[in-house]
C-alpha positions as CSV (number, residue, x, y, z in Angstrom):
1,X,157.7,106.5,117.0
2,X,155.9,105.7,113.7
3,X,155.2,102.2,114.9
4,X,153.6,103.5,118.1
5,X,151.4,105.9,116.2
6,X,150.3,103.2,113.8
7,X,149.6,100.8,116.7
8,X,147.6,103.4,118.6
9,X,145.5,104.3,115.5
10,X,144.9,100.6,114.8
11,X,143.6,100.1,118.4
12,X,141.4,103.2,118.3
13,X,139.9,102.2,115.0
14,X,139.3,98.7,116.2
15,X,137.3,99.9,119.2
16,X,135.3,102.3,117.0
17,X,134.5,99.5,114.5
18,X,133.4,97.3,117.4
19,X,131.1,100.0,118.8
20,X,129.5,100.6,115.4
21,X,128.9,96.8,114.9
22,X,127.4,96.5,118.4
23,X,125.2,99.4,117.8
24,X,123.9,97.9,114.6
25,X,123.1,94.6,116.3
26,X,121.1,96.3,119.0
27,X,118.3,97.4,116.7
28,X,115.1,96.6,118.5
29,X,112.8,97.0,115.5
30,X,111.9,93.3,115.5
31,X,110.5,93.7,119.0
32,X,107.9,96.4,118.2
33,X,105.2,93.8,117.4
34,X,105.8,91.7,120.5
35,X,102.9,91.9,123.0
36,X,103.9,93.0,126.5
37,X,103.9,90.4,129.3
38,X,100.7,90.4,131.3
39,X,101.6,91.9,134.6
40,X,100.1,90.6,137.8
41,X,98.9,93.5,139.8
42,X,98.0,93.6,143.4
43,X,94.6,94.9,142.3
44,X,93.9,91.6,140.5
45,X,94.7,89.3,143.4
46,X,91.8,88.2,145.6
47,X,92.6,87.4,149.3
48,X,90.5,85.4,151.7
49,X,90.1,85.7,155.4
50,X,87.8,85.0,158.3
51,X,86.6,87.7,160.7
52,X,84.1,89.0,163.1
53,X,82.0,92.1,162.2
54,X,82.6,94.9,164.7
55,X,80.9,97.8,162.9
56,X,78.7,98.3,159.8
57,X,78.6,101.8,158.3
58,X,76.1,101.7,155.4
59,X,76.4,105.4,154.7
60,X,80.1,105.1,153.8
61,X,79.8,101.5,152.4
62,X,82.3,100.3,155.0
63,X,82.5,97.3,157.4
64,X,85.0,96.9,160.2
65,X,86.2,93.4,160.8
66,X,88.4,91.8,163.4
67,X,90.0,89.3,161.1
68,X,92.4,86.4,161.5
69,X,95.8,86.4,159.9
70,X,95.9,86.8,156.1
71,X,98.7,84.5,154.9
72,X,98.6,85.8,151.3
73,X,99.6,89.3,152.5
74,X,101.6,88.2,155.6
75,X,99.2,90.2,157.7
76,X,98.7,89.4,161.4
77,X,95.3,89.2,163.0
78,X,93.9,92.8,163.3
79,X,90.8,94.9,163.3
80,X,90.4,97.1,160.2
81,X,87.8,98.8,158.0
82,X,87.1,97.6,154.5
83,X,85.0,99.3,151.8
84,X,82.6,96.9,150.1
85,X,82.4,96.5,146.3
86,X,78.6,96.3,146.4
87,X,76.7,97.9,149.2
88,X,74.2,95.0,149.1
89,X,76.8,93.0,150.9
90,X,76.2,95.1,154.0
91,X,72.5,94.1,154.2
92,X,73.2,90.7,155.8
93,X,76.0,91.8,158.1
94,X,75.4,92.4,161.8
95,X,77.8,93.3,164.6
96,X,79.1,90.0,166.1
97,X,78.6,87.9,162.9
98,X,81.6,85.7,162.0
99,X,82.1,85.7,158.2
100,X,84.4,84.3,155.6
101,X,85.2,87.1,153.1
102,X,87.2,87.8,150.0
103,X,88.8,91.1,149.2
104,X,91.2,92.8,146.8
105,X,93.3,95.9,146.6
106,X,91.6,98.9,144.8
107,X,92.5,102.5,144.4
108,X,90.7,103.5,147.6
109,X,92.2,100.6,149.7
110,X,91.2,97.0,150.3
111,X,87.6,96.2,149.1
112,X,85.5,93.3,150.1
113,X,84.2,91.5,147.0
114,X,82.3,88.6,148.6
115,X,81.0,87.6,152.0
116,X,80.1,84.0,152.8
């Protein structure tokens, strides 16, 4: 009986010591000066597409385009409205124009940043 008690206490103390040592090794103080990894956000990625202007709405800074598939987003061809980053981009757009354009994701949705 005494042997069983001594063996049990030895095992329990061994696990306790192992836990304490592991806890001491997991001190992350040396990491506090490390710079975080730069994250790539959807809002930083620019996508390109070709489309036909179907509507220009200068009052809401929007253009509607029937665009070809956008491979970078796995989008099929579709017609959708885009905000424009700079309303000056709308000045040269007319219904029926075929344009190459670049856009990115913003808080309010996808925004056209350039029209060629």
